[in-house]
C-alpha positions, 0 to 999 in steps of 0.5 A, spaced: 651 309 470 653 304 465 652 304 458 649 298 454 657 296 452 659 295 459 663 302 459 662 307 465 661 314 463 666 318 465 668 325 465 673 327 460 678 332 463 684 332 459 685 331 452 692 330 449 694 331 442 700 329 437 703 336 434 706 335 427 701 334 421 695 334 427 696 342 429 699 345 423 702 342 416 708 340 418 710 336 411 709 342 407 714 346 412 719 341 411 718 341 403 719 349 403 725 348 407 728 343 402 726 347 397 730 352 400 736 348 401 736 346 394 736 353 392 742 355 396 746 349 393 743 349 386 743 342 385 738 337 385 730 337 388 727 338 394 723 331 393 730 328 392 732 331 398 725 330 402 727 323 401 733 323 405 729 325 410 724 320 409 729 314 408 729 312 416 737 312 416 738 318 420 731 320 423 726 325 420 728 331 423 737 329 423 741 334 419 746 329 417 740 328 412 742 334 408 750 332 409 749 325 406 745 329 400 750 334 399 756 329 399 752 324 394 751 331 389 758 332 390 757 339 393 759 338 401 763 342 404 763 344 412 761 351 411 756 350 406 753 345 410 752 349 416 749 354 412 744 349 410 742 347 416 741 354 418 737 355 412 733 349 412 731 350 420 729 358 419 725 356 413 722 350 416 719 354 422 718 360 419 713 356 414 709 353 420 702 355 420 696 352 424 691 348 421 684 352 420 680 352 426 685 349 431 686 355 435 679 356 435 678 349 438 683 349 443 680 356 445 674 352 446 676 346 450 680 350 455 673 354 456 670 348 457 675 347 463 679 342 459 686 340 461 691 340 454 697 336 452 702 335 446 705 329 445 710 329 440 717 325 437 720 332 436 725 335 440 723 339 446 726 345 443 723 344 436 717 342 440 716 349 444 719 353 438 713 350 433 708 352 439 711 358 440 711 360 432 704 358 431 701 362 438 699 355 440 703 354 446 699 357 452 694 353 450 698 347 453 699 345 460 703 340 458 708 338 453 711 332 452 717 331 447 723 326 446 
């Protein structure tokens, strides 16, 4: 059977999802994590720190953004930097929650017999941690990450 536009009807067997800002609000989690770092070092603002992550110099998830920010603010020490990275990761992960109806949608798709996958530019450890934290990992047959 052909549609009017010449494309054959094909049964959908799988759906591929992006992860961050598709399944959950990752930007809000980053803002909360930046705020926690700023509270710890007591200088600057979360908006300023977030701009370092958005600059593209090191990448959206690279901790060197925190180090550079701290150096620019004159507050860098190795020990303080390591604590900031720990705080950043803990708050970021704890702040991630699925968007409304994501879980129900994934359940329905699985009930329909569809294979589900996630493709993300997050590093594999981060991708798995985020999907486990949100209790979404079990819905996916495949997780592809950088």
